[in-house]
N, C-alpha and C positions, 0 to 999 in steps of 0.2 A: 763731665771727664773735661781734661784739657788739649785744646784743638791740638795738632800737630800743622807745626808751621808750612807755610804754604811755599810749594818749590819757588823763590823768588829769590834776586839776588838780594846779597846779605848784607840790611842797613855798616855802611860804614860810622859808627858813631862819631869821626872828625868831623864826616861832612854836614851832622847836625846844626857845628858850630861856624858852619859854610852854606848858608841857605841858597848861593846862587849856586856853587857849586855841587848842592844836593841834588838841584833843580834840572841842572844840566846832565845830570849821570841818568836820571829819568825821561830827557828828552822832556821835560816841562819848563823851560827854564824863560818862558815868554813869558811863565807867571809871578815868574819873583817876586815883583815890586806891588802885586800884593799884599805880598809876607810879611816885605822890609820892617815892618815896627813891630815883628811878632819876636817872639822866643822859637824855638822850637814844640817847645811844649804846651804849648798854644796853639801853637797847629794842627799837633798829631790830636788834638781834643776837639778838633774842628770836623763834623759832623755833614753830611751832604747840602743840606739846606744850607753850611753857615758858607760852606763853598762858593754855593748857587750866588749868597747871596755879596760874599764880597768880589765875584767877577769871576766866576771859575764857569764861565757860562756850559762847555764841550762835558756832555755825560760820560764821553771817556773818560779826560781831563783828570775829572772828582772820580770815579772810580780806578783810577792808579792811584790818588793822592791817598783817597782811602784803605788800599788796601795795604797801600809801605806804610805810611802814620800807625793802620792796627798791628802793626811789626816789630814798631818802633822797642 
């Protein structure tokens, strides 16, 4: 079956082209520089292990990113 969307702020697709703005909106702006050479499509394909590898060490931050990436 299809999963119903989790109650979370809807993703503003205009922000996907403004990654620093997108990360600021999630209050994760300190991680922006880790993603500056990626497109949003590459970012949303990352899993927990890859996020950790590129430098997102905080579990809470990774979980938040993964939840948002899933909704894109």
